C-alpha positions as CSV (number, residue, x, y, z in Angstrom):
1,M,369.5,61.9,140.5
2,E,367.9,64.7,143.0
3,F,370.9,67.4,144.7
4,E,369.7,69.1,147.8
5,I,370.6,71.2,150.9
6,S,367.5,71.8,153.4
7,L,368.4,74.2,156.2
8,A,365.8,75.0,159.1
9,V,365.2,78.2,159.4
10,P,364.7,80.1,162.7
11,S,362.5,83.0,160.8
12,L,360.2,82.5,157.8
13,P,359.7,86.8,157.6
14,A,363.6,86.9,157.6
15,A,363.6,84.5,154.7
16,H,361.7,85.8,152.9
17,A,363.2,89.4,153.5
18,W,366.7,87.5,152.7
19,L,365.5,86.0,149.4
20,A,364.3,88.7,147.7
21,A,367.4,90.9,148.2
22,Q,369.8,88.1,147.0
23,A,371.0,89.3,143.5
24,H,370.3,86.7,139.8
25,T,367.6,85.0,142.9
26,T,363.6,86.0,141.2
27,F,360.4,85.2,142.8
28,T,358.6,82.6,140.6
29,R,355.3,81.8,142.7
30,Q,353.4,80.4,145.6
31,T,351.3,77.1,145.8
32,Q,349.9,74.7,148.3
33,L,351.9,71.3,148.5
34,L,349.5,68.7,150.3
35,N,350.6,65.3,150.4
36,I,350.3,61.5,150.8
37,Y,352.3,59.2,151.7
38,L,352.6,55.5,151.8
39,D,354.0,51.7,152.6
40,T,352.1,49.1,153.2
41,P,351.4,47.7,156.6
42,Q,355.0,46.2,157.1
43,L,356.9,49.5,156.6
44,N,358.3,47.8,153.1
45,L,359.3,50.8,151.4
46,K,360.7,52.2,154.1
47,N,363.1,49.1,155.7
48,A,363.6,49.4,152.1
49,K,365.6,53.2,152.4
50,A,362.8,54.3,149.4
51,A,359.8,57.2,150.0
52,L,356.2,57.0,147.8
53,R,354.3,60.3,148.0
54,L,351.0,61.8,146.3
55,R,351.2,65.3,145.4
56,F,349.0,67.1,145.0
57,D,349.6,70.9,143.5
58,T,347.4,73.3,144.2
59,E,348.6,76.3,142.1
60,Q,349.4,73.7,139.4
61,Q,346.3,71.8,140.2
62,T,348.2,68.9,139.3
63,W,348.6,65.8,140.6
64,L,352.0,63.8,141.2
65,Q,353.4,60.4,141.7
66,T,356.6,60.3,143.6
67,L,359.6,57.8,144.8
68,K,362.4,58.7,146.2
69,T,365.3,56.7,147.1
70,A,367.4,57.6,151.0
71,G,370.5,58.8,149.4
72,Q,373.2,60.1,150.6
73,I,374.7,63.1,152.1
74,I,378.0,64.0,150.3
75,D,379.5,67.1,151.9
76,G,376.3,68.5,152.9
77,V,374.3,68.2,149.5
78,H,372.0,65.4,149.7
79,A,372.0,63.2,146.5
80,R,369.3,60.4,146.1
81,D,367.4,59.2,142.8
82,E,364.1,60.5,142.2
83,W,361.2,59.3,139.9
84,E,358.5,61.7,139.7
85,C,355.2,62.0,137.0
86,V,352.1,63.6,136.8
87,V,349.2,61.1,137.4
88,P,345.3,61.9,136.5
89,T,344.0,61.1,139.6
90,Q,345.0,60.8,143.8
91,Q,346.3,57.0,143.1
92,I,349.2,56.0,142.0
93,N,349.7,54.5,138.8
94,L,352.7,52.2,138.3
95,S,352.7,52.1,134.8
96,L,353.4,55.9,134.2
97,F,356.8,55.2,136.0
98,A,359.7,54.5,134.5
99,T,360.8,51.3,134.4
100,D,363.0,50.9,137.1
101,A,360.9,52.3,139.4
102,Q,358.4,49.5,138.4
103,A,360.8,47.2,139.0
104,F,361.0,48.3,142.2
105,L,357.7,49.2,143.3
106,A,355.8,45.9,142.0
107,P,356.1,43.9,144.6
108,Y,354.4,46.1,147.3
109,I,352.6,47.7,144.6
110,D,348.7,46.1,146.0
111,A,350.0,46.1,149.4
112,I,350.6,50.5,149.9
113,V,348.2,52.7,152.0
114,P,348.1,56.3,153.1
115,L,350.4,56.1,156.1
116,F,350.9,60.2,157.3
117,R,351.1,63.6,155.2
118,T,353.3,66.1,155.0
119,D,351.2,69.5,153.5
120,F,352.5,73.4,153.7
121,T,352.5,76.5,151.6
122,R,355.6,76.6,149.4
123,H,357.3,79.2,148.1
124,I,360.1,79.3,145.1
125,Y,362.4,81.4,143.8
126,D,364.7,80.5,140.6
127,Y,368.7,81.5,140.6
128,R,370.6,81.5,137.6
129,L,373.7,83.0,137.3
130,A,376.0,81.7,133.4
131,D,375.5,79.1,134.0
132,A,374.5,77.8,138.0
133,H,370.9,77.4,137.7
134,F,369.4,76.6,141.5
135,E,365.5,75.9,142.7
136,W,365.2,77.8,146.0
137,A,362.8,76.6,147.7
138,L,361.0,77.9,151.4
139,D,359.1,75.5,153.2
140,D,355.9,76.4,156.1
141,G,353.6,73.6,157.3
142,E,353.5,70.5,159.5
143,V,354.5,66.8,158.9
144,R,351.0,64.9,160.5
145,F,350.5,61.3,161.9
146,M,346.6,60.8,163.5
147,D,347.3,63.3,166.2
148,K,350.7,63.7,166.5
149,H,352.6,66.7,164.5
150,A,355.6,68.3,163.3
151,V,356.8,71.7,162.1
152,I,358.3,72.2,158.4
153,R,360.0,75.7,158.7
154,E,362.3,75.4,156.2
155,L,364.8,76.4,153.1
156,E,365.9,74.0,150.0
157,L,368.1,74.4,147.9
158,E,368.0,71.9,144.7
159,Y,370.4,71.6,141.8
160,K,369.2,72.6,138.5
161,S,371.9,72.4,136.2
162,G,376.2,73.9,137.0
163,D,378.3,73.8,139.2
164,L,377.6,71.6,142.8
165,N,380.4,74.2,144.6
166,A,378.8,76.9,144.0
167,M,375.4,75.8,145.3
168,R,377.3,74.8,148.1
169,E,378.2,77.9,148.5
170,L,375.3,79.6,148.4
171,A,373.1,77.2,150.8
172,N,376.6,78.6,154.0
173,D,375.6,81.7,153.1
174,A,372.3,81.6,153.5
175,Q,372.8,79.6,157.1
176,T,375.4,82.0,158.0
177,A,373.2,85.4,157.4
178,L,369.5,83.4,158.7
179,D,371.5,81.3,161.4
180,A,370.6,78.5,160.0
181,A,370.7,74.8,160.8
182,P,370.9,71.3,158.5
183,Q,367.6,70.0,158.2
184,L,369.3,66.1,157.7
185,L,366.2,64.1,158.1
186,S,363.8,64.3,154.9
187,K,359.4,65.3,155.5
188,A,359.2,61.3,154.8
189,A,362.1,60.6,157.7
190,R,359.6,63.2,159.9
191,G,356.6,61.0,159.0
192,Y,357.7,57.7,159.3
193,G,359.0,58.9,162.9
194,L,355.2,60.2,164.2
195,L,354.3,56.7,163.4
């Protein structure tokens, strides 16, 4: 289960400055994330409220495959099922997913094709205080489908451990300080919106 809060930020430099000034927050790394979203031509995964992604992390030189459900937003926190694992090449490998993800994808796996891309630079910051551990990710890039595109400029806060209420408070602080707005549409949803 993934718990995340996403904010659309008007200024990336301001967001960087705010993160750098935060107590208990440490810059971890920067990478380019190159993402291919896949579905059947009939959009079976979208219709089942799921998204399938292949991601290349340029800093770690690793391919990842990820299946996510749409989930729900509870008190501002996006909660959804997520299955993710490393794959050796730029290809979905059904056998490497957990059993429940395999069962979900099996009826569609032979028909999936690439649909759209989301490519962005990610700056990752680690937040730790007592038992609270969260990850900030500042993303700058775009969603692309053929000649259509949409800007990605957002700050995500992802739960690792601790109290979800503390995570909400931290996100509220960021929203106020950065004049940010809740980003209610996932990158996948924005990609499907361009189709």
